[in-house]
PASE-555535 format. One line per 4 residues: for each residue x, y, z of C-alpha. Coordinates in steps of 0.05 Angstrom, whole numbers, plus 32768, in hexadecimal, padded with zeros to 4 digits. Example, Ala and Ser with C-alpha at 12.3 -4.5 7.8 and 13.67 -1.06 7.14 Angstrom:
2
80F6,7FA6,809C | 8111,7FEB,808F
! end
This chain:
249
80D0,7F35,7F17 | 8089,7F4F,7F20 | 806B,7F92,7F0D | 8028,7FA1,7F2D
7FFF,7FDB,7F13 | 7FC4,7FF5,7F3C | 7F8C,801B,7F1A | 7F44,802F,7F25
7F18,806C,7F28 | 7F2C,80A5,7F56 | 7F14,809D,7F9D | 7F11,8051,7F9C
7F4F,804A,7FC8 | 7F83,8033,7F94 | 7FBA,805C,7FB5 | 7FAA,803E,7FF8
7FAF,7FF8,7FD9 | 7FF2,800A,7FB9 | 800D,8025,7FFB | 7FF6,7FE8,8022
8014,7FB9,7FEF | 8057,7FDD,7FF7 | 804F,7FDA,8042 | 8045,7F8F,803E
8080,7F85,800F | 80B0,7FAB,803B | 80AA,7F73,806D | 80CE,7F45,803C
8111,7F45,8019 | 80FE,7F59,7FD3 | 8119,7F98,7FB2 | 80DD,7FC6,7FA7
80D0,8001,7F79 | 8092,802B,7F85 | 807B,8056,7F4B | 8046,808D,7F52
802A,8095,7F0C | 7FED,80BD,7F22 | 7FF2,8108,7F14 | 7FD0,8114,7F58
800F,80F8,7F79 | 7FF0,80DB,7FB8 | 801D,809E,7FC1 | 8058,80C2,7FE2
802A,80DE,8018 | 800A,8099,8022 | 8050,807D,802D | 8067,80B7,8059
8098,80D1,8025 | 80A7,8116,8008 | 80BA,811D,7FBF | 80D7,815D,7FA3
80E1,814B,7F59 | 80BD,811E,7F28 | 80CE,80F7,7EE9 | 80A0,8125,7EC3
80C9,8162,7ED9 | 8109,8140,7EC2 | 80E9,8132,7E7E | 80D4,817B,7E79
811B,8190,7E8C | 8139,8166,7E54 | 8109,8183,7E21 | 811B,81CA,7E37
8165,81BB,7E32 | 8162,8191,7DF3 | 8171,81C7,7DBF | 81AC,81E2,7DE7
81CE,81A0,7DF4 | 820C,818C,7DCC | 81F7,815F,7D92 | 8224,8126,7DA9
8209,8121,7DF0 | 81E6,80E1,7E03 | 81A1,80FC,7E13 | 8187,80B9,7E2C
81BF,80B5,7E60 | 81B1,80FE,7E72 | 8167,80F0,7E7E | 8177,80B0,7EA3
81A5,80D6,7ED2 | 816F,8109,7EDF | 813C,80D3,7EEF | 816B,80AF,7F20
8175,80F3,7F42 | 812B,80F5,7F54 | 8128,80AC,7F6B | 8116,80AD,7FB5
813D,8076,7FDA | 811F,805A,8019 | 813B,8021,8043 | 8107,7FEE,802A
80F2,800A,7FE6 | 8100,8040,7FB2 | 80CD,8071,7F98 | 80C4,8094,7F55
808E,80C8,7F48 | 807B,80D0,7EFF | 805A,8115,7F08 | 802A,813A,7EDD
8017,8125,7E96 | 8036,8146,7E59 | 8029,8190,7E4B | 8022,81AF,7E06
8051,8199,7DD0 | 806C,8156,7DB9 | 8089,8127,7DED | 8095,80EC,7DBE
80E1,80F4,7DC0 | 80E6,80FA,7E0C | 80B5,80C1,7E17 | 80DC,8094,7DE8
8119,80A0,7E13 | 80F1,8097,7E53 | 80D5,8053,7E3E | 811A,8034,7E39
8131,8054,7E7A | 80F4,803C,7EA1 | 80FE,7FF6,7E85 | 8145,7FF5,7EA1
8131,8013,7EE4 | 80F9,7FE2,7EF0 | 8126,7FA7,7EE1 | 8152,7FBB,7F1C
811A,7FA6,7F4C | 80F8,7F64,7F5C | 80B3,7F85,7F66 | 8098,7FC6,7F4B
8056,7FE3,7F65 | 8036,8019,7F39 | 7FFF,8047,7F52 | 7FE1,805D,7F0F
7FB1,8094,7EFC | 7F67,8085,7EF3 | 7F75,8072,7EAB | 7FAB,8048,7E8C
7FD4,8081,7E6E | 801A,806C,7E84 | 800C,8024,7E71 | 7FEA,8033,7E2E
8024,8061,7E1A | 8056,802D,7E2D | 807B,8059,7E5E | 8077,8020,7E90
8077,7FDC,7E6F | 8077,7F92,7E80 | 8040,7F97,7EB5 | 8033,7F51,7ECF
7FF5,7F5F,7EFA | 7FC0,7F96,7EF7 | 7F97,7FA2,7F36 | 7F57,7FC8,7F28
7F3E,7FE7,7F69 | 7EF4,7FF7,7F6C | 7EC0,8009,7FA0 | 7E89,7FDB,7FB7
7E57,7FE8,7F7F | 7E3E,7FCA,7F3F | 7E55,8008,7F19 | 7E9A,8000,7F36
7E9E,7FB9,7F1C | 7E85,7FD1,7ED8 | 7EBF,8003,7ED7 | 7EEE,7FC9,7EE5
7ECF,7FA4,7EAB | 7EDD,7FDF,7E7D | 7F25,7FE2,7E94 | 7F2D,7F98,7E86
7F10,7FA2,7E40 | 7F3E,7FDE,7E34 | 7F7B,7FB5,7E49 | 7F68,7F81,7E15
7F5A,7FB7,7DE0 | 7F9E,7FD7,7DEB | 7FBF,7F93,7DEB | 7FE7,7FA5,7E2A
7FFB,7F5C,7E35 | 7FEF,7F5D,7E7F | 7FF3,7F17,7E9D | 7FBD,7F1E,7ED2
7F85,7F4F,7EDF | 7F65,7F4E,7F24 | 7F2E,7F76,7F46 | 7F36,7F91,7F8C
7EF5,7FA6,7FAC | 7EFF,7FDC,7FE1 | 7ED4,7FF4,801B | 7EAA,7FB5,8018
7E76,7FA6,804E | 7E58,7F65,8067 | 7E16,7F78,8047 | 7E30,7F80,7FFF
7E6A,7F4E,7FFE | 7E44,7F12,7FE2 | 7E1E,7F3B,7FAE | 7E5E,7F5C,7F95
7E7D,7F18,7F8A | 7E40,7F04,7F61 | 7E46,7F43,7F37 | 7E90,7F35,7F2B
7E80,7EEE,7F16 | 7E4B,7F08,7EE5 | 7E7F,7F36,7EC6 | 7EB5,7F00,7EC6
7EE2,7F29,7EF2 | 7F15,7F09,7F21 | 7F0E,7F26,7F66 | 7F4F,7F1E,7F8C
7F3A,7F41,7FCC | 7F04,7F67,7FF0 | 7F1D,7F9C,801F | 7EEC,7FAE,8057
7EDE,7FF6,806A | 7F17,8007,809A | 7F0D,803C,80D0 | 7F59,8041,80D7
7F60,8058,808F | 7F29,808C,8099 | 7F4D,80A5,80D7 | 7F92,80A7,80B7
7F76,80CC,807A | 7F53,80FF,80A7 | 7F92,810C,80CF | 7FC0,810C,8092
7FE9,80D0,80AB | 800E,80A2,807B | 7FE8,8062,806E | 8029,803B,8072
8024,8046,80BD | 7FE2,8021,80C5 | 7FE3,7FED,80FD | 7FEB,7FA5,80E8
7FA6,7F92,8103 | 7F83,7FC3,80D5 | 7F4F,7FA1,80A9 | 7F6D,7FBE,806A
7FB4,7FAA,807B | 7F9E,7F62,8088 | 7F76,7F5D,8047 | 7FAD,7F7D,801C
7FDE,7F4A,8038 | 7FAF,7F12,8021 | 7FAA,7F33,7FDC | 7FF6,7F36,7FD7
7FFC,7EEC,7FE7 | 7FC6,7EDA,7FB3 | 7FEB,7EFE,7F7B | 802E,7EDF,7F8E
8051,7F19,7FB1
! end
């Protein structure tokens, strides 16, 4: 069982990488869970899906009902049922959208329930792909645990690699116990490829792939088309397939 979390600053293309990894995996026989843990909720559109309800809304619903529920009701089972009701089932993968972060008030109780439920859900799948927010909120709070690999997506710049370095240091500081941390450089050109690898070596960052600028992604984004429909000869599709193989997917 592998759980791959994808993070990085906004605008670096992390959702595109997540969608293309899922596209690659659907060609195989593994059971796949896709989780959109970014409040901007872009992964469903990138996959061509529509989501009506989120895990966050189910958590809110439980908190609103909590004081009126019979004292002997199993609240964990109730929340688990609500979460399964918002699980989007597709022929080759399932999708959960976490939704917006917590509002005012204390969410400790609901999040404690949610941790155990997410643990059980993830264990039903051989591979889980998580499109995270720009930070590590869901991971640092332990809502989603046992991440095996973290892919840090960054643009083709020294500053982008320095952001990846900070994320690596934060993972160590939070003691998240992630097995592998990789950097994915996106929108790379022939002119900066070699220098970016040198920067990464200086920062002791493991680059697992360099995705070239892809005109097809720019066109699909402009036309609002799902990235999962990119043609197989697209530069980004080819490179993400290589990345998947390198990390053992």
